[in-house]
C-alpha positions, 0 to 999 in steps of 0.5 A: 499499499503506497501511503500519503503523508500530510503535517501535523503538529506532534511530539515524542516525549513528554515535556515543555512546548519545546517538545512539539514539532511540525512534521510529517505523518501518514494521512489517516486511513478511515473506517467504513463508519468514519469521515475524513475532513480537512481541518480549516481550525482546530482549538487549543485547550488546556488539556492539551497542555496536560496531555503534552506534560505527560498528566492526562490521558492521550490516545495512541503511541508516539509520535502523539498528535494533540488536539480533540476540537475542530472543524473542517471540510469533509473529504472523504466518506466511509462506506457505511455513513449516510447523509453525509457528503463530500464538501459538507461543513462539520465540526467535533468537540472529542475526536483525538489527533486534531493537531493535523491538516486531515483527521478521521472523524467517527460518525456518531462524533460529527457535528453538522455546521451551519453556514452562518457559523464560521470554522472559527467560531465553531472551533472556538466554542464547541468543547467550551460552549457544550461544557458551558450548555451542560453546566447551565442545563443539567449540572445546575438549571439556571432559572430567572432571577438566580445569582450566579458566581462564576469563577475565571469569568474572563476564561473561554468557559467563564465568557460563555457561562455569563452569556448564557446565565444572562440569557436564562434570566440569571444575574452574574458576578464574575471573578478574575485575575486582572483588570484587563479580565475584568473588562473582558467579563463586563463586556459580554455581560457580567453584571459585577466582576470582582478580582481574586486579590480583593476580599471577594468573598466579603463583596459577594456577601455584601452584594447578596445581602448576606444571603449568599448566591443561588449557584456557584460555577467552581473552576479553579479547585484551590477555591472550593471552600471560598466557594461554599462560603458565599453559597446561600443556605440550600445553594450549590456549587458545581465543581467542573475544574481545577486550574488553580490546584487540587480543591480541599476534602469536603466534609458531608456533615457540612453539607447536611448542616447547610442544606447545600449541595456539591455537584461534579461536572465532566463533558464526556459524561454528557456527549453520550451519543450522536443524538446529544452532540447534535441537540445540544450543539443546535441550540449552542449554534441558534444562540450564535445565529440569534447574537444572543452568545457571541463568540470573542475574537479568538488569537490565531497561530498556524498550526507549525508555531504550535510552541508559541500558541502553547507558550501562550496558553500557558502564560494565562495572559490570554483571554477568550480562545486560541485557535491553530490553523493548518 
């Protein structure tokens, strides 16, 4: 068999951004239930950094290819796939080896992309948008007049959480780490934005007349007990990330005494079928089409400049999304 080759961002050992190389690997060979997609935009996520460092699950053997999120055009269709044609626009949120010119996408994980949503928008919003979607629909269903505290409100998920909470009728208090990020969170609709270096717990309690918020979206981890401190009796803390380190252990008696709820959230427990992926992304795309959710302009790097993109993400100077363009 004669192999064809494509360009990809690869690495052979775990480590810092310097282990990433831009080189040639064999084209993926699709199975009967897969499609071959020519990538137009690829989302970069913190999970890619954890995988590169070797402390997160990674598919395959070296040379490794990072990336799970992106959008592109169908180049080839497997024999058993129906309803998809060459030239169709599609996106995905959870398919490995995305940091490449071509990706084999299982039919079940394919999300049709409407003309009104660009490749860049799709690659910017799917993972984080579907995360914000299930957090506000499933983990805790946001209701009219709920007061919601959003950690890392200027980040990718944070900005989308702020917007979705607002469109569902809630009030948002955002937490960020710098003046620039305060502006970014305000811009997407947060009612009040506090910095971590402020006495934010006191200010949240003042803002809620000493009662506390209805729900906290907790993505820092190390701030988990602080989140409980500003949650009302009978309120909820949704724990879905630990960008700032491991959380402290939670005493179930505290939950009992305060009638508070701690719930965990993970996107992979939600995206369990093609139907789930398509239904949830349709609502997300509709919100974008109607202008209710705005995708902030991403920072883009050429795929070959993957080292630089990883350094930028790790610097925590970025607001919004970073994309890799083949």
